[in-house]
C-alpha positions in Angstrom: 22.7 13.5 22.6 22.5 16.7 20.8 20.7 20.0 21.0 18.7 21.6 18.3 20.5 24.7 16.7 18.2 27.4 18.1 19.5 29.4 21.1 16.6 28.6 23.3 18.1 27.4 26.6 17.2 24.3 28.1 17.9 23.6 31.9 16.6 21.1 34.2 17.6 20.2 37.7 19.6 17.0 38.0 16.7 15.1 39.8 17.6 11.9 37.8 21.4 12.0 38.8 22.4 8.3 39.4 19.0 7.0 38.3 18.0 5.0 35.2 15.0 5.3 32.7 13.5 3.2 30.1 11.0 4.5 27.5 8.5 2.1 25.9 7.2 3.6 22.6 4.0 2.7 20.5 2.9 4.1 17.3 4.3 6.1 14.4 7.6 7.7 13.5 6.4 11.0 15.1 6.2 9.2 18.4 9.7 7.8 17.8 11.1 11.3 17.5 9.2 12.4 20.6 10.8 9.5 22.5 14.2 10.8 21.2 13.3 14.3 22.7 12.1 12.8 26.0 15.3 10.8 26.2 17.3 13.9 25.6 15.5 15.7 28.3 16.0 12.8 30.8 19.6 12.8 30.3 19.9 16.5 30.7 18.3 15.8 34.1 21.1 13.2 34.9 19.3 9.9 34.0 20.9 7.2 32.1 19.3 4.3 30.2 18.2 1.0 31.7 18.5 -2.2 30.1 14.9 -3.4 31.3 12.1 -2.2 33.2 13.1 -4.1 36.3 16.3 -2.1 36.4 14.7 1.4 35.9 13.8 4.1 38.4 11.5 5.7 35.8 9.4 3.9 33.2 7.8 6.1 30.5 5.3 4.8 28.1 4.8 6.9 25.0 1.4 5.9 23.5 -0.5 5.9 20.4 -4.3 6.7 19.9 -4.8 5.9 16.1 -6.4 2.6 16.8 -7.8 0.6 19.7 -5.2 -2.1 19.9 -2.1 0.1 20.9 -4.5 1.4 23.8 -5.2 -2.0 24.8 -1.6 -2.9 24.9 -0.8 0.1 27.1 -3.5 -0.9 29.7 -2.2 -4.5 29.7 1.4 -3.1 30.2 0.3 -1.0 33.1 -1.4 -3.8 34.7 1.9 -5.7 34.7 3.9 -2.8 36.0 1.7 -2.6 39.0 3.8 -5.4 40.5 6.9 -3.6 40.0 5.5 -0.4 41.7 4.5 -2.6 44.6 8.1 -3.8 45.1 9.5 -0.5 44.5 7.5 2.5 45.8 10.2 4.8 44.5 9.7 3.7 41.0 8.2 6.6 38.8 5.8 5.5 36.2 4.6 8.1 33.5 2.3 7.7 30.5 2.5 10.3 27.7 1.7 10.8 24.0 -1.5 10.8 22.0 -3.5 8.4 23.9 -3.0 10.6 27.1 -3.8 13.8 25.3 -7.5 12.8 25.4 -9.0 14.2 28.7 -11.4 11.4 29.3 -8.8 8.8 28.6 -6.3 10.4 30.9 -8.9 10.6 33.7 -9.8 6.9 33.1 -6.1 5.8 33.3 -5.7 7.7 36.7 -8.7 6.0 38.0 -7.7 2.4 36.8 -4.1 2.9 37.6 -3.7 5.1 40.6 -0.1 4.1 41.1 1.0 6.0 37.8 2.7 9.2 38.8 2.3 11.3 35.6 0.0 11.3 32.7 0.9 13.9 30.1 -0.3 14.7 26.5 1.7 15.6 23.3 1.6 19.4 24.0 3.1 19.0 27.3 6.3 17.7 26.0 8.3 21.1 26.1 7.4 21.3 29.9 8.2 17.5 30.7 11.1 18.2 33.0 8.9 20.6 35.2 5.8 18.3 35.4 8.1 15.2 36.0 9.7 17.0 39.1 6.1 18.0 40.3 4.8 14.4 39.9 7.5 12.8 41.9 6.3 14.4 45.0 2.6 14.1 44.4 0.6 11.5 46.1 -1.7 10.8 43.1 -1.4 10.9 39.4 -0.5 14.3 38.0 -2.5 14.9 34.7 -1.3 17.5 32.1 -3.3 17.5 29.0 -3.4 21.4 28.3 -3.1 22.3 24.7 -0.8 25.4 25.2 2.4 23.4 24.6 4.8 26.2 23.7 7.7 25.9 21.4 9.6 22.7 20.7 12.6 24.5 19.2 15.9 24.0 21.1 14.9 20.8 23.1 17.7 18.2 23.6 17.5 15.1 21.5 19.1 11.7 22.1 19.3 10.1 18.6 18.9 6.3 18.6 21.0 6.1 15.4 24.4 7.5 14.4 23.7 7.6 10.7 19.9 8.2 10.2 17.8 11.0 11.9 14.3 11.9 12.1 13.8 15.7 11.3 10.3 17.2 11.9 9.1 19.9 9.6 5.5 20.4 10.7 3.4 19.4 13.6 -0.3 18.8 13.8 -2.9 18.3 11.2 -5.9 20.3 9.7 -7.5 17.6 7.7 -9.9 16.2 10.2 -10.4 12.9 8.2 -13.7 11.5 9.6 -12.0 8.3 11.2 -8.8 10.1 12.6 -8.0 11.1 16.0 -4.8 12.7 15.1 -6.0 16.4 14.7 -7.7 16.0 18.1 -4.5 14.9 19.8 -1.7 16.6 17.9 -3.4 20.0 17.3 -3.6 22.3 14.3 -0.6 22.4 11.7 2.4 24.3 13.0 5.2 24.5 10.4 8.7 25.0 11.8 10.7 27.9 10.6 12.5 27.2 7.2 15.8 28.4 8.3 15.6 26.2 11.5 15.0 23.1 9.5 17.9 23.8 7.0 20.2 24.7 9.9 19.4 21.5 11.7 19.9 19.5 8.6 23.3 21.0 7.9 24.2 20.4 11.5 23.2 16.6 11.2 25.2 16.4 8.1 28.3 18.0 9.7 27.8 15.5 12.7 28.0 12.4 10.2 24.3 11.7 9.6 24.0 10.3 6.1 20.1 10.0 5.9 17.4 12.2 7.2 13.6 11.4 7.1 11.4 14.5 7.2 8.4 14.1 9.5 4.9 15.5 9.5 1.3 14.3 9.7 1.1 15.9 6.2 4.5 17.2 5.0 2.8 18.4 1.8 1.1 21.2 3.7 4.3 22.6 5.1 4.4 26.4 5.1 0.7 27.0 4.6 0.4 28.4 8.1 3.5 30.7 7.8 4.1 34.0 6.0 7.8 32.9 4.8 6.6 32.0 1.3 8.1 28.7 1.2 6.4 25.4 0.6 7.3 21.7 1.0 8.9 21.6 -2.5 11.1 24.7 -1.7 12.2 23.0 1.5 12.9 19.7 -0.2 15.0 21.4 -2.9 17.0 23.3 -0.4 17.8 20.2 1.6 18.7 18.4 -1.5 21.7 20.9 -1.9 23.3 20.0 1.6 26.7 18.7 1.3 27.4 15.4 3.3 23.8 14.0 3.2 23.4 10.9 1.1 19.7 10.3 1.2 16.5 12.2 2.1 13.1 10.6 2.8 9.8 12.0 4.0 6.4 11.1 5.3 3.5 11.2 5.5 2.0 12.7 2.2 -1.6 13.5 1.8 -2.7 12.9 -1.9 -4.8 16.2 -1.8 -1.7 18.2 -1.4 0.8 16.4 -3.6 1.7 19.2 -6.0 3.2 19.1 -9.5 6.0 21.2 -8.1 6.8 18.7 -5.5 6.8 15.8 -8.1 9.2 17.9 -10.2 11.6 18.5 -7.3 11.5 14.6 -6.6 12.4 13.9 -10.3 15.4 16.3 -10.2 16.6 15.7 -6.6 19.9 13.7 -6.4 19.5 12.8 -2.7 15.7 12.5 -2.6 15.1 8.7 -2.5 12.7 7.1 -5.1 10.0 6.1 -2.6 6.7 7.8 -1.5 4.2 6.6 1.0 0.9 7.9 -0.2 -2.0 6.7 1.8 -5.1 5.8 -0.3 -7.3 4.5 2.6 -9.9 3.3 0.1 -10.7 2.7 -3.5 -14.4 3.8 -3.5 -15.3 7.4 -4.1 -18.4 7.0 -1.8 -16.2 5.8 1.1 -13.5 8.5 0.4 -16.1 11.2 0.5 -17.4 9.7 3.8 -13.8 9.6 5.1 -13.4 13.4 4.2 -10.3 12.6 2.3 -11.0 15.4 -0.5 -9.8 13.4 -3.6 -11.2 10.9 -5.8 -10.0 7.4 -6.9 -9.4 8.9 -10.4 -7.3 11.8 -9.0 -5.3 9.4 -6.9 -4.5 7.2 -9.8 -3.6 10.3 -11.8 -1.1 11.2 -9.2 0.4 7.7 -9.4 0.8 8.1 -13.2 2.4 11.4 -12.8 4.8 10.1 -10.2 5.9 7.1 -12.3 6.4 9.2 -15.2 8.6 11.7 -13.4 10.5 9.1 -11.4 10.3 5.9 -13.4 11.8 3.7 -10.6 9.8 5.0 -7.7 8.4 2.5 -5.2 5.0 3.5 -3.8 3.6 2.3 -0.5 0.1 3.2 0.9 -2.3 2.7 3.9 -5.7 0.9 3.2 -8.6 0.6 5.6 -11.2 -2.2 5.5 -14.7 -2.0 6.9 -15.2 1.9 7.3 -18.7 2.1 8.6 -21.2 1.6 5.8 -18.6 0.0 3.3 -20.5 -2.4 1.1 -19.2 -5.3 -0.8 -19.1 -3.2 -3.8 -17.0 -0.5 -2.1 -14.6 -3.1 -1.0 -14.4 -4.5 -4.4 -13.3 -1.1 -5.7 -10.5 -1.1 -3.0 -9.4 -4.5 -4.2 -9.5 -3.2 -7.9 -7.4 -0.3 -6.8 -4.6 -2.7 -5.9 -4.4 -4.1 -9.3 -4.5 -0.6 -10.9 -1.9 1.1 -8.7 0.2 -2.1 -8.1 1.7 -0.9 -4.7 5.1 -2.2 -3.7 3.6 -2.6 -0.2 0.4 -1.7 1.6 -0.1 -1.3 5.4 -3.7 -2.7 5.8 -5.9 -2.6 8.9 -9.5 -2.9 10.0 -11.3 0.4 10.9 -11.2 1.2 14.5 -13.8 3.7 15.9 -12.1 6.6 17.8 -14.4 8.5 20.2 -14.8 12.0 19.3 -14.4 11.6 15.6 -17.2 12.0 13.0 -17.0 8.3 11.7 -17.6 6.9 15.4 -21.3 8.1 15.0 -21.9 6.1 11.8 -23.8 2.8 12.2 -21.5 -0.1 11.6 -23.5 -3.2 10.8 -20.7 -5.4 9.4 -19.9 -8.3 11.6 -16.4 -8.8 13.0 -16.1 -12.0 11.2 -16.8 -10.2 7.8 -14.4 -7.5 8.5 -11.5 -10.1 9.1 -12.5 -11.8 5.9 -12.3 -8.6 3.9 -8.9 -7.8 5.4 -7.6 -11.4 4.7 -8.6 -11.1 0.9 -7.0 -7.7 0.7 -3.8 -8.9 2.2 -3.5 -12.0 0.1 -3.9 -10.0 -3.1 -1.5 -7.2 -1.9 1.1 -9.9 -0.9 1.0 -11.4 -4.4 1.5 -8.1 -5.9 4.4 -7.3 -3.5 6.1 -10.6 -4.2 5.7 -10.2 -8.1 7.4 -6.7 -8.0 10.2 -7.9 -5.8 10.9 -10.9 -8.1 11.6 -8.5 -11.0 14.6 -7.2 -8.9 16.4 -10.6 -8.8 19.7 -10.3 -10.6 19.8 -6.4 -10.3 22.6 -4.7 -8.3 21.4 -2.1 -5.8 22.9 0.4 -3.3 22.1 -0.3 0.3 22.5 1.9 3.3 23.3 -0.7 6.0 21.1 -0.5 9.1 23.1 -3.1 11.1 23.4 -6.7 12.1 20.4 -9.2 12.2 19.2 -9.7 15.8 18.5 -13.4 14.9 21.6 -14.2 12.9 24.7 -12.1 13.6 26.2 -13.5 10.3 23.6 -11.5 8.4 23.2 -7.7 7.9 20.3 -5.7 6.8 20.0 -2.5 4.6 17.6 -0.4 2.7 17.7 0.5 -1.0 16.7 4.0 -2.0 13.3 2.8 -2.8 13.1 1.4 0.8 13.4 -2.2 0.0 14.6 -4.2 3.0 17.7 -6.5 1.9 19.3 -9.1 4.0 22.9 -10.1 3.0 25.9 -11.9 4.7 28.9 -9.9 5.9 31.5 -10.5 8.6 32.5 -6.9 9.2 29.9 -4.4 10.8 28.9 -2.1 8.0 26.2 -0.1 9.9 25.8 3.3 8.3 27.9 2.5 5.2 26.8 2.2 1.6 27.2 -1.2 -0.1 26.4 -2.7 -3.4 24.4 -5.9 -3.4 23.3 -8.3 -6.1 19.7 -9.4 -5.4 19.6 -13.3 -5.2 16.2 -13.9 -3.8 12.7 -12.2 -3.4 10.2 -12.5 -0.6 7.0 -10.7 0.0 8.4 -8.4 2.7 12.1 -8.4 2.1 14.9 -9.3 -0.5 18.0 -11.6 -0.1 21.3 -10.4 -1.6 25.1 -11.0 -2.0 27.4 -8.2 -1.4 29.6 -7.1 -4.3 33.1 -6.3 -2.9 34.3 -2.9 -3.8 37.5 -2.7 -5.9 40.6 -1.6 -4.1 40.5 2.4 -4.0 37.0 2.7 -5.3 34.6 5.2 -3.7 30.8 4.4 -3.5 28.5 6.8 -5.3 27.2 8.6 -2.4 25.1 10.8 -4.6 23.2 7.7 -5.2 21.3 7.3 -8.6 23.4 4.6 -10.3 20.2 3.6 -12.3 20.4 0.1 -10.7 18.8 0.8 -7.5 15.6 -1.4 -7.0 
């Protein structure tokens, strides 16, 4: 466990001494980092980790609200946890995160699951120890969905990895895409101080972390709400100079804010990985306007062209939504055409899910569920073809991997990622987690690659600065 670099003190009564906790996380990388902070707080309170919910004294569910399915999973899980609570009245159950930040949802959870002790939103995270202490003695669910969250600087963090770290640079979102609940549950954009981010990155490098991923709902808008005069390109360039770091990644980027300066920094950076996740959402200008995305199909393709010219080996991934309300077959056809023009390495595809309180939820949606599924299937089939075609071009190449660890299904196999974020499985007997290795790609599949490790020559040192020109 580590503490952030600010001098803000963090004290919590040891109410968890001798007790165990488990956190179940749904959602994005921002939620994963929030879980690390919650774990850091709990361990500052004396808790230690449990191996299973049955062994825990406290069960915390960190929720997602982007689509309906994660919310349904949370409800199903709470239904199953009811039996554990009946067997152990001292068990504390808490529900936090984006789903809980919605007052109506929080009230409904308290009504349906009155055995839950605490329901809290994203803004309550800095005061979590205090509200947890209050909830333990309450006879009914304690709800905290207030929006005045306070500073998150200086909170303890229990990192889930010893070599990769999440590093938030901006919280919240100002974009208000018509389908998206995130600005409603994460709040307005709040950039962290430039010096705090740089200091934290240096501290991580000094502690042995080799890779950092900068986090934000839209990292490209970093600095717009501050008077420091720094933007995301400035931040990325400064972090690229830190000794000890091998790789820098970031997500997520909004196309409307992807600047030529940022593309230039990416092209010159030695540690900035050649991968960009750039959500397109749709290929139809009519639908993009209804989504309030504030760019056109043509502008998006122009950005891709500029990226590939500046960083020739860049891998591009995206998000694509099917069946936004009012999407015609012609609109969907334009999204299908976008796949062929952009040729993404990978696309995360999903059916539109109405979110109460968003503008799109008020639009009529005449398309049947069967038609929505059929469109998604067509989109997935075509993108899978493209992903496989791109991956096959890498067979025979030598790539640099940062090893993530052993395969859970086969201990003889280990997995790593290229600088372009390709997942590669290869055989190795020694545990290589957190190390750089070179692998020859021997097989290509839709979602991953297979490889054979190239054993280093005696006395050789891997190129930690990265760009060998052979990375896929």
